[in-house]
C-alpha positions in Angstrom: 0.0 0.0 0.0 1.3 3.5 -0.8 2.9 5.4 2.0 0.8 8.5 1.6 -2.4 6.4 1.9 -1.1 4.8 5.1 -0.3 8.1 6.6 -3.7 9.6 5.7 -5.6 6.6 7.0 -3.5 6.6 10.2 -4.2 10.2 10.9 -7.9 9.7 10.1 -8.3 6.8 12.5 -6.2 8.4 15.2 -8.6 11.4 15.1 -11.7 9.3 15.0 -10.6 6.9 17.7 -9.5 9.9 19.9 -13.0 11.3 19.5 -14.7 8.1 20.7 -12.3 7.8 23.6 -13.2 11.4 24.5 -16.9 10.6 24.4 -16.4 7.6 26.6 -14.2 9.5 29.2 -16.3 12.6 29.3 -19.7 11.0 28.8 -21.5 12.9 31.7 -20.2 16.3 30.6 -21.1 15.6 26.9 -24.6 14.5 27.9 -25.0 17.6 30.1 -23.8 19.9 27.2 -26.2 18.2 24.7 -29.1 18.6 27.2 -28.5 22.4 27.5 -28.5 22.9 23.7 -31.4 20.5 23.3 -33.5 22.5 25.8 -32.6 25.7 24.1 -33.7 24.3 20.7 -37.0 23.1 22.3 -37.6 26.6 23.7 -36.8 28.1 20.3 -39.4 25.9 18.6 -42.0 26.8 21.2 -41.3 30.5 20.7 -41.4 30.3 16.9 -44.7 28.4 17.0 -46.0 30.6 19.8 -47.2 27.7 21.8 -48.9 28.6 25.0 -50.4 25.3 26.3 -48.3 23.6 28.9 -49.3 20.2 27.5 -48.2 21.3 24.0 -44.9 22.6 25.4 -44.2 19.3 27.2 -45.1 17.5 23.9 -42.6 19.5 21.9 -39.8 19.0 24.5 -40.4 15.2 24.6 -40.4 15.1 20.8 -37.1 17.0 20.5 -35.6 14.8 23.3 -36.6 11.6 21.6 -35.5 12.7 18.2 -32.1 13.8 19.5 -31.6 10.5 21.4 -32.5 8.4 18.4 -30.5 10.6 16.0 -27.4 10.6 18.1 -27.5 6.8 18.6 -28.1 6.3 14.9 -25.2 8.5 13.9 -22.8 6.7 16.3 -23.9 3.3 15.1 -23.5 4.3 11.4 -20.0 5.7 12.1 -18.9 2.5 13.9 -20.3 0.3 11.1 -18.8 2.3 8.4 -15.3 2.7 9.8 -14.8 -0.1 12.5 -17.2 -3.0 12.6 -19.6 -3.6 9.7 -22.8 -5.5 10.2 -24.0 -7.3 7.0 -26.8 -9.7 6.1 -26.3 -12.0 3.1 -29.5 -12.4 1.1 -28.4 -14.9 -1.5 -26.9 -18.4 -1.7 -23.8 -17.4 -3.7 -21.4 -18.3 -0.9 -23.0 -21.6 0.1 -21.8 -23.7 2.1 -19.6 -21.1 3.8 -22.4 -18.6 4.1 -26.1 -19.4 3.7 -28.9 -16.9 2.9 -29.8 -14.6 5.8 -26.6 -15.2 7.7 -25.5 -12.1 9.5 -21.8 -11.2 9.5 -19.4 -8.8 11.1 -16.9 -7.2 8.9 -13.5 -5.7 9.7 -13.7 -2.2 8.2 -10.2 -1.1 9.3 -8.0 -3.9 7.9 -7.9 -2.8 4.2 -7.1 0.8 5.2 -3.7 -0.4 6.2 -3.1 -3.7 4.4 -3.7 -5.1 0.9 -6.5 -7.7 0.4 -5.3 -11.3 0.2 -6.3 -14.3 -1.7 -9.1 -16.3 0.0 -10.3 -13.2 1.9 -14.1 -13.0 2.1 -14.7 -9.4 1.1 -17.6 -7.1 1.3 -17.7 -4.6 -1.6 -19.9 -2.3 -3.6 -20.7 -4.2 -6.8 -19.8 -2.6 -10.2 -23.0 -3.4 -12.0 -25.5 -0.9 -10.5 -22.9 0.6 -8.2 -25.0 0.6 -5.1 -25.5 -2.9 -3.6 -23.0 -4.6 -1.3 -21.9 -8.1 -2.3 -20.0 -10.7 -0.3 -17.6 -12.9 -2.3 -14.2 -14.6 -1.9 -11.2 -12.8 -3.4 -9.3 -15.1 -5.6 -7.4 -13.2 -8.3 -4.8 -10.5 -7.4 -3.6 -7.5 -9.5 -1.4 -8.5 -12.5 -2.2 -12.2 -12.3 -3.4 -14.3 -15.2 -6.6 -16.3 -14.3 -8.6 -19.0 -16.0 -10.8 -22.0 -15.2 -9.5 -25.3 -16.5 -11.0 -28.6 -15.6 -13.3 -26.8 -13.1 -10.3 -25.6 -11.2 -9.1 -22.1 -10.9 -5.7 -21.7 -12.5 -3.6 -18.6 -11.7 -0.3 -17.9 -13.4 -0.4 -21.5 -14.6 -0.9 -23.0 -11.2 -4.0 -24.5 -9.4 -4.6 -22.3 -6.4 -7.6 -24.0 -4.8 -9.3 -27.4 -4.5 -12.6 -25.5 -4.7 -14.6 -26.3 -7.9 -15.4 -23.5 -10.3 -17.7 -24.0 -13.2 -17.3 -22.5 -16.7 -20.3 -20.3 -16.4 -20.0 -16.7 -17.4 -17.4 -15.0 -19.6 -14.3 -16.4 -17.8 -15.1 -19.9 -18.9 -12.7 -21.1 -21.7 -10.9 -17.7 -21.6 -7.8 -16.4 -19.9 -7.9 -13.0 -18.2 -5.3 -10.6 -16.8 -6.4 -9.0 -13.6 -5.7 -5.2 -14.1 -3.2 -3.5 -11.9 -2.4 0.2 -11.4 -0.5 1.6 -14.4 -1.7 -1.0 -16.9 -2.9 0.3 -20.3 -6.6 -0.3 -21.0 -8.3 -0.5 -24.4 -12.1 -0.9 -24.8 -12.5 -1.9 -28.5 -16.0 -1.8 -30.2 -16.4 -4.6 -32.7 -18.3 -4.5 -36.0 -20.2 -1.8 -37.9 -22.9 0.3 -36.4 -26.0 1.8 -38.0 -26.9 5.5 -37.8 -29.9 4.5 -35.6 -27.6 2.8 -33.1 -25.0 5.6 -33.2 -27.7 8.2 -32.4 -29.3 6.1 -29.7 -29.9 7.9 -26.5 -27.6 6.8 -23.7 -29.4 5.9 -20.6 -26.8 4.8 -18.0 -29.4 3.7 -15.5 -31.0 1.4 -18.1 -27.6 -0.1 -19.0 -26.9 -0.8 -15.4 -30.3 -2.4 -14.9 -29.8 -4.6 -17.9 -26.4 -5.7 -16.7 -27.9 -6.6 -13.3 -30.8 -8.6 -14.9 -28.4 -10.5 -17.2 -24.9 -10.2 -15.7 -22.2 -10.3 -18.4 -24.6 -9.6 -21.2 -22.9 -6.4 -22.2 -23.7 -6.8 -25.9 -27.4 -6.5 -25.1 -27.2 -2.9 -24.2 -23.9 -1.8 -25.7 -22.0 -2.3 -28.9 -20.1 -5.6 -29.0 -16.9 -4.6 -27.1 -13.8 -6.2 -25.9 -11.5 -5.2 -23.1 -7.7 -5.4 -23.4 -5.0 -4.9 -20.8 -1.6 -4.2 -22.2 -2.7 -5.6 -25.5 -4.2 -8.8 -24.2 -7.9 -9.5 -24.0 -9.4 -9.7 -20.6 -12.7 -9.4 -18.6 -15.0 -6.5 -18.2 -14.1 -3.4 -16.1 -17.6 -2.0 -15.6 -16.3 1.1 -13.8 -15.8 2.6 -17.2 -19.4 1.8 -18.1 -20.5 4.3 -15.5 -18.8 7.0 -17.5 -21.1 8.6 -20.0 -18.3 10.0 -22.1 -16.9 6.5 -22.5 -20.4 5.2 -23.5 -20.7 7.9 -26.1 -17.4 6.9 -27.8 -18.4 3.2 -27.8 -21.8 3.9 -29.3 -20.1 5.6 -32.3 -17.6 2.9 -32.7 -14.6 4.7 -31.2 -11.9 2.8 -29.2 -11.5 4.0 -25.6 -7.9 4.1 -24.2 -6.9 4.8 -20.6 -4.3 4.1 -17.9 -5.7 2.0 -15.0 -5.5 4.3 -11.9 -5.8 1.5 -9.2 -5.6 -2.2 -8.6 -8.4 -4.6 -9.4 -9.3 -8.0 -8.1 -11.2 -11.2 -9.1 -14.1 -12.1 -6.8 -15.8 -15.4 -6.9 -18.7 -17.1 -5.0 -18.1 -20.4 -3.3 -21.4 -21.7 -4.7 -19.9 -21.8 -8.2 -23.2 -22.8 -10.0 -25.3 -20.2 -8.2 -23.2 -17.1 -8.0 -23.2 -13.9 -10.1 -19.6 -12.9 -9.7 -16.5 -11.8 -11.6 -17.0 -14.6 -14.1 -20.0 -12.7 -15.3 -19.4 -9.0 -14.7 -15.6 -8.7 -14.5 -13.2 -7.1 -11.9 -13.6 -5.3 -8.6 -11.7 -2.0 -8.2 -9.8 -1.7 -4.9 -11.8 1.4 -3.9 -15.0 -0.7 -3.9 -13.8 -3.1 -1.2 -15.4 -2.0 2.1 -14.1 -4.6 4.5 -13.3 -8.3 5.3 -16.1 -10.5 6.6 -14.6 -12.5 9.5 -17.3 -13.8 11.8 -20.9 -15.0 11.6 -23.0 -13.9 14.6 -26.4 -15.0 13.5 -28.1 -17.5 13.7 -26.8 -18.4 17.1 -26.4 -22.1 16.4 -23.9 -21.2 13.6 -21.8 -18.6 15.3 -18.2 -18.9 14.2 -15.1 -17.5 12.3 -15.5 -17.4 8.5 -12.8 -19.3 6.5 
């Protein structure tokens, strides 16, 4: 990991952790301070609304007190879940048998701020299809590696890396991909000829994203037939570029898009190889999308345990 990122992350967590320690040590004083300003705000509301009834005044103060209590608790919980200990529910069976539908997991949200993701980590990340849902998959391919599925085994740089079975579903099947790394040269090449009607077609990014989610990997259904190349070699999809309307405009008129990859990417696969929409279908996961590492299941109670 770059030194400047480590320094920035270290400063951020030092400040944030100091803030929580301060709240814990000065809890009574903080609560008293909040009460003063909460009462002042209640009085302000009462004066603005010109409330005279004692019952109504009491109602306003109780409402403000309740709202402040719930709001403060919610903010603290969200901060903790975002930056320290994530709380996730897995709705699908893509990670069976390791994780089954409706399992609840804790995620380490600090780890990847200071270390690089490792092979076999179970990662929680924002998927690159619609760019808003959190997925839980196993990280298997690292930046710069060559990956393929051969004989239902994952082969990386010519070596079998796991006894886990992987089917040839999706675009990775019968192909060899290079996992993009920072500094690689990317080309997105449209294939074939395009009609004037297609060239002038209105670009609706949201529609493209929805179509990709409905049929992961079916890029040609909503875009020109395109191929992705890393350093001149064909590879899997990098959907982050599909969220860029300028890129889409060039592809729709048959222009090749060239860029330098600004960050590392990873290959993420589900343990349930026949029932997982993963990198085989929609390509690679950018490092900035990875939120944390799922490390323990805390629900249901009869299945509590460390995830491996």
